C-alpha positions as CSV (number, residue, x, y, z in Angstrom):
1,X,96.0,79.6,176.3
2,X,94.7,77.7,173.1
3,X,97.3,76.1,170.8
4,X,98.6,78.9,168.6
5,X,97.9,78.8,164.9
6,X,100.5,81.4,164.0
7,X,103.7,82.6,165.6
8,X,104.2,86.3,165.0
9,X,107.9,87.3,165.4
10,X,108.6,90.8,166.5
11,X,112.3,91.9,166.6
12,X,112.9,94.7,169.1
13,X,115.7,97.2,169.1
14,X,115.5,100.9,170.1
15,X,111.8,101.3,169.4
16,X,110.4,102.5,172.7
17,X,108.6,105.3,171.0
18,X,106.4,103.0,168.8
19,X,106.6,99.5,170.3
20,X,103.3,99.8,172.2
21,X,101.6,101.0,169.0
22,X,102.9,97.8,167.3
23,X,102.0,95.4,170.1
24,X,98.5,96.9,170.6
25,X,97.8,95.8,167.0
26,X,98.3,92.2,168.1
27,X,96.1,92.6,171.2
28,X,93.4,93.8,168.8
29,X,93.5,90.8,166.5
30,X,90.1,89.2,165.8
31,X,91.6,85.7,166.1
32,X,92.8,85.0,169.6
33,X,94.9,81.9,169.0
34,X,98.3,83.4,168.1
35,X,101.6,83.7,169.9
36,X,103.8,86.8,169.7
37,X,107.5,86.1,170.0
38,X,109.0,89.4,171.2
39,X,112.8,89.2,170.6
40,X,114.7,91.8,172.6
41,X,117.9,92.2,170.5
42,X,119.9,93.7,173.3
43,X,118.0,97.0,173.1
44,X,119.6,99.7,175.3
45,X,116.5,101.8,175.7
46,X,113.2,101.1,177.4
47,X,111.9,98.8,174.7
48,X,112.5,95.6,176.8
49,X,110.4,97.0,179.7
50,X,107.5,97.6,177.4
51,X,107.7,94.1,175.9
52,X,107.9,92.6,179.4
53,X,104.7,94.4,180.4
54,X,102.8,92.8,177.5
55,X,104.3,89.3,178.3
56,X,103.3,89.6,182.0
57,X,99.7,90.5,181.4
58,X,99.0,88.3,178.3
59,X,100.4,84.7,178.1
60,X,100.2,84.9,174.3
61,X,103.2,87.2,174.4
62,X,106.6,85.5,174.9
63,X,109.7,87.5,175.6
64,X,113.1,86.3,174.3
65,X,116.2,88.1,175.3
66,X,119.5,87.9,173.3
67,X,122.6,89.9,172.8
68,X,122.5,92.4,170.0
69,X,123.0,90.8,166.6
70,X,120.9,92.7,164.2
71,X,117.5,92.2,162.5
72,X,118.3,88.9,160.9
73,X,119.7,87.4,164.1
74,X,116.6,88.5,166.0
75,X,114.2,87.0,163.4
76,X,116.2,83.7,163.5
77,X,115.9,83.6,167.2
78,X,112.2,84.1,166.8
79,X,111.9,81.3,164.3
80,X,113.7,79.0,166.7
81,X,111.3,79.9,169.5
82,X,108.1,79.6,167.4
83,X,105.7,76.7,168.1
84,X,102.8,77.4,165.7
85,X,102.5,75.8,162.2
86,X,102.7,79.2,160.5
87,X,105.4,81.9,161.0
88,X,104.7,85.6,160.3
89,X,106.9,88.6,160.8
90,X,106.0,92.0,162.3
91,X,108.6,94.8,162.6
92,X,108.3,96.7,165.8
93,X,107.7,100.1,164.2
94,X,104.8,98.7,162.1
95,X,101.4,97.1,162.9
96,X,99.0,94.4,161.8
97,X,95.5,95.2,160.7
98,X,92.9,93.6,163.1
99,X,92.2,90.7,160.7
100,X,95.8,89.9,159.8
101,X,96.3,86.7,161.8
102,X,92.9,85.3,160.9
103,X,93.3,85.9,157.1
104,X,96.8,84.5,157.1
105,X,95.8,81.3,158.8
106,X,92.6,80.9,156.7
107,X,94.7,81.2,153.6
108,X,97.1,78.5,154.7
109,X,94.2,76.3,155.7
110,X,92.4,76.7,152.4
111,X,95.4,76.4,150.0
112,X,98.0,74.2,151.7
113,X,100.6,76.8,150.8
114,X,104.2,76.9,151.9
115,X,104.3,80.7,151.5
116,X,101.5,83.3,151.7
117,X,102.4,86.9,150.6
118,X,99.9,89.7,151.3
119,X,99.5,93.4,150.7
120,X,100.2,96.3,153.0
121,X,99.4,100.0,153.5
122,X,102.0,102.8,153.7
123,X,101.9,104.6,157.0
124,X,101.3,107.5,157.1
125,X,99.4,107.3,153.7
126,X,100.8,110.7,152.5
127,X,104.3,109.3,152.7
128,X,103.7,106.7,150.0
129,X,104.9,106.9,146.4
130,X,104.2,105.0,143.2
131,X,106.9,102.3,143.5
132,X,105.9,101.5,147.1
133,X,102.2,101.4,146.2
134,X,103.1,98.8,143.5
135,X,105.2,96.5,145.6
136,X,102.7,96.6,148.5
137,X,99.8,95.6,146.2
138,X,100.0,92.0,145.1
139,X,97.2,90.5,143.0
140,X,95.4,87.2,144.0
141,X,97.5,84.4,142.4
142,X,98.7,80.9,143.1
143,X,101.8,79.0,141.9
144,X,102.6,75.3,142.0
145,X,106.4,75.1,142.3
146,X,108.7,77.9,141.1
147,X,108.2,80.2,138.2
148,X,110.4,83.3,137.4
149,X,107.2,85.3,137.4
150,X,107.1,84.9,141.2
151,X,110.2,86.9,141.6
152,X,110.1,89.2,138.6
153,X,106.5,89.9,137.7
154,X,104.5,89.5,140.9
155,X,104.6,92.1,143.7
156,X,106.7,89.7,145.8
157,X,109.7,91.7,147.0
158,X,111.5,93.2,148.9
159,X,109.8,93.0,152.3
160,X,109.9,89.8,154.3
161,X,107.4,91.1,156.9
162,X,104.4,90.7,154.4
163,X,105.3,87.1,153.7
164,X,104.2,84.3,156.1
165,X,105.7,80.8,155.9
166,X,104.9,77.3,156.9
167,X,107.2,76.5,159.8
168,X,107.8,73.0,158.6
169,X,108.7,74.4,155.1
170,X,111.4,76.6,156.7
171,X,112.7,73.7,158.8
172,X,112.8,71.2,156.0
173,X,114.4,73.6,153.6
174,X,116.9,74.8,156.2
175,X,116.0,78.4,155.5
176,X,116.8,81.3,157.8
177,X,117.8,84.9,157.5
178,X,121.4,85.6,156.4
179,X,123.0,87.2,159.5
180,X,126.0,88.6,157.6
181,X,123.8,90.8,155.5
182,X,122.9,94.0,157.5
183,X,121.1,95.8,154.6
184,X,118.8,94.1,152.2
185,X,118.4,90.9,154.2
186,X,114.8,90.7,153.0
187,X,115.9,90.3,149.4
188,X,118.1,87.4,150.3
189,X,115.3,85.7,152.2
190,X,112.8,86.2,149.3
191,X,115.3,84.6,146.9
192,X,115.7,81.7,149.4
193,X,112.0,80.9,149.9
194,X,110.3,81.3,146.6
195,X,112.4,78.9,144.4
196,X,112.1,76.2,147.1
197,X,108.4,76.4,147.8
198,X,106.0,73.7,146.5
199,X,103.1,76.2,146.6
200,X,103.2,80.0,146.8
201,X,100.0,82.0,147.2
202,X,99.6,85.8,146.8
203,X,96.5,87.6,148.2
204,X,95.5,91.2,147.6
205,X,94.3,91.7,151.2
206,X,96.3,94.6,152.9
207,X,97.0,93.2,156.3
208,X,99.9,95.4,157.4
209,X,100.6,99.1,158.1
210,X,104.2,99.8,157.0
211,X,105.9,102.8,158.6
212,X,107.8,104.5,155.7
213,X,111.5,104.7,156.6
214,X,112.2,106.9,159.5
215,X,114.8,109.6,159.2
216,X,118.2,108.3,160.2
217,X,117.3,104.6,159.6
218,X,119.7,102.5,157.5
219,X,117.3,102.4,154.6
220,X,116.9,106.2,154.8
221,X,120.7,106.6,154.8
222,X,121.1,104.4,151.8
223,X,118.7,106.5,149.8
224,X,121.0,109.5,150.1
225,X,123.7,107.9,147.9
226,X,122.8,105.9,144.8
227,X,126.3,104.6,144.4
228,X,126.5,103.4,148.0
229,X,123.1,101.8,147.7
230,X,124.0,99.9,144.5
231,X,127.4,98.7,145.9
232,X,125.4,97.2,148.8
233,X,123.1,95.6,146.2
234,X,126.1,93.9,144.7
235,X,126.9,92.4,148.2
236,X,123.3,91.3,148.6
237,X,123.4,89.6,145.2
238,X,126.5,87.7,146.3
239,X,124.7,86.4,149.3
240,X,121.9,85.2,147.1
241,X,124.3,83.4,144.8
242,X,125.9,81.7,147.8
243,X,122.5,80.5,149.0
244,X,121.4,79.3,145.6
245,X,124.6,77.3,145.3
246,X,123.5,75.2,148.2
247,X,120.7,73.5,146.2
248,X,122.0,73.9,142.7
249,X,119.7,76.8,141.9
250,X,122.5,78.8,140.2
251,X,122.9,76.2,137.5
252,X,119.2,75.5,137.3
253,X,118.1,79.1,136.8
254,X,121.1,81.0,135.4
255,X,119.0,83.4,133.3
256,X,117.0,84.5,136.3
257,X,120.2,85.2,138.2
258,X,121.6,87.2,135.2
259,X,118.5,89.2,134.8
260,X,118.3,90.0,138.5
261,X,121.8,91.5,138.6
262,X,120.9,93.9,135.8
263,X,117.5,94.8,137.5
264,X,119.0,95.1,141.0
265,X,122.3,97.0,140.3
266,X,123.5,97.5,136.8
267,X,120.5,99.2,135.2
268,X,120.4,101.9,137.9
269,X,124.2,102.3,137.7
270,X,123.8,103.4,134.1
271,X,122.1,106.6,135.4
272,X,125.1,107.5,137.6
273,X,128.1,109.8,136.6
274,X,130.7,107.8,134.6
275,X,133.1,107.2,137.5
276,X,130.4,106.1,139.9
277,X,128.8,103.9,137.2
278,X,132.2,102.2,136.6
279,X,132.7,101.5,140.4
280,X,129.3,99.6,140.5
281,X,130.0,97.7,137.3
282,X,133.5,96.8,138.5
283,X,132.2,95.6,141.8
284,X,129.7,93.5,140.1
285,X,132.3,92.0,137.8
286,X,134.7,91.2,140.6
287,X,131.8,89.6,142.5
288,X,130.8,87.4,139.6
289,X,134.4,86.2,139.2
290,X,134.8,85.5,143.0
291,X,131.5,83.6,143.1
292,X,132.4,81.5,140.0
293,X,129.5,83.0,138.0
294,X,131.4,84.2,134.9
295,X,129.4,81.6,132.9
296,X,126.2,83.7,133.4
297,X,127.2,86.0,130.6
298,X,127.5,83.2,128.1
299,X,124.0,81.7,128.4
300,X,122.6,81.3,124.9
301,X,119.2,82.4,126.2
302,X,120.2,85.8,127.5
303,X,118.5,88.9,126.0
304,X,121.0,91.2,124.3
305,X,120.6,94.0,126.9
306,X,121.3,91.6,129.8
307,X,124.3,90.1,128.0
308,X,125.7,93.6,127.2
309,X,125.5,94.7,130.9
310,X,127.1,91.5,132.2
311,X,129.9,91.7,129.6
312,X,130.7,95.2,130.7
313,X,130.7,94.2,134.3
314,X,133.1,91.3,133.7
315,X,135.4,93.8,131.9
316,X,135.0,95.9,135.1
317,X,133.9,99.0,133.2
318,X,130.7,100.7,132.2
319,X,129.4,102.0,128.8
320,X,130.9,105.4,128.3
321,X,128.8,107.0,125.6
322,X,125.5,108.5,126.8
323,X,123.7,107.2,123.7
324,X,124.9,103.7,124.5
325,X,123.7,103.9,128.0
326,X,120.3,105.2,127.0
327,X,119.8,102.5,124.4
328,X,120.8,99.8,127.0
329,X,118.3,101.2,129.4
330,X,115.5,101.4,126.8
331,X,116.2,97.8,125.6
332,X,116.1,96.5,129.2
333,X,112.9,98.4,129.9
334,X,111.3,96.9,126.9
335,X,112.3,93.5,128.2
336,X,110.8,94.3,131.6
337,X,107.7,96.3,130.7
338,X,107.0,95.9,127.0
339,X,107.3,98.7,124.5
340,X,104.6,101.0,126.0
341,X,106.1,100.6,129.5
342,X,109.6,101.3,128.1
343,X,108.4,104.6,126.6
344,X,107.0,105.6,130.0
345,X,110.4,104.7,131.6
346,X,112.3,106.8,128.9
347,X,110.2,109.8,129.9
348,X,110.8,109.1,133.6
349,X,114.5,108.7,133.1
350,X,114.6,112.0,131.3
351,X,112.9,113.6,134.2
352,X,115.3,111.9,136.6
353,X,112.7,109.8,138.4
């Protein structure tokens, strides 16, 4: 077996119906020098037997067994077992395109990046929708160091599986997946890697086929209740704050952190019924106090719409008047998308989209 250029980490749990489909996409790679780290996360079905068959017949496939600990735990076990200079992630119900490993490695070789983020296709195509098409379609771009544009203007989030990292970068920055977060762990990972990278590269190549959430999956369940989803977003945000504290990023980029809370939880909460909106704003306010982030609302560089939402959260209430909510949403949309984009969002909000 040649020295692998990329380690592809495949977490495995209860996917016997689609695992072969996933692993066959690695067999079909047009670059042979990869290793596939198949992490059996205590799967109770026939998934392990399928993974073992691939490992027995192809020495590029390495089977790692562990007790069930969740997706983040499985990915971390894969990172520890990886030996190649580049680490990539492939979820076991998805697949790589045949050129994925080659293009990923060539991009690292040509750019010297710490992080390479690429595009993806929705599978099946008819299951796609506008937001998903947008986030799966990054443009070609390079950044030296950190810029807020990486997190808030590029199509960089929220899927860790379409971002490959230098293994030395992960080791030197002590970055891993947050195992206490069971929903939204990819957001925490994205906020950990991008601000710490010396060079980030986006490529428009679509190297991944993403199976749109299966019925009954955790993501599918969260879509059924906006209030539950946003309360989980507050917990995810708290994990990001704790990670940023480690290297002083909270104090270094307070405006980014304030903006993200509005984008990630408070803006959508404004669309909920009054009682549900208050529960989300109250949860956000309590979290800010517990994490010592009350100061975020007092930054002299905050936009008025961001400041207003944070002040409501710290008071553990939400704007009550419909007109006030509508104006806050319109002002925040203007901040995010410009005036034309804000008008389109007003129409979308009126239609409930």
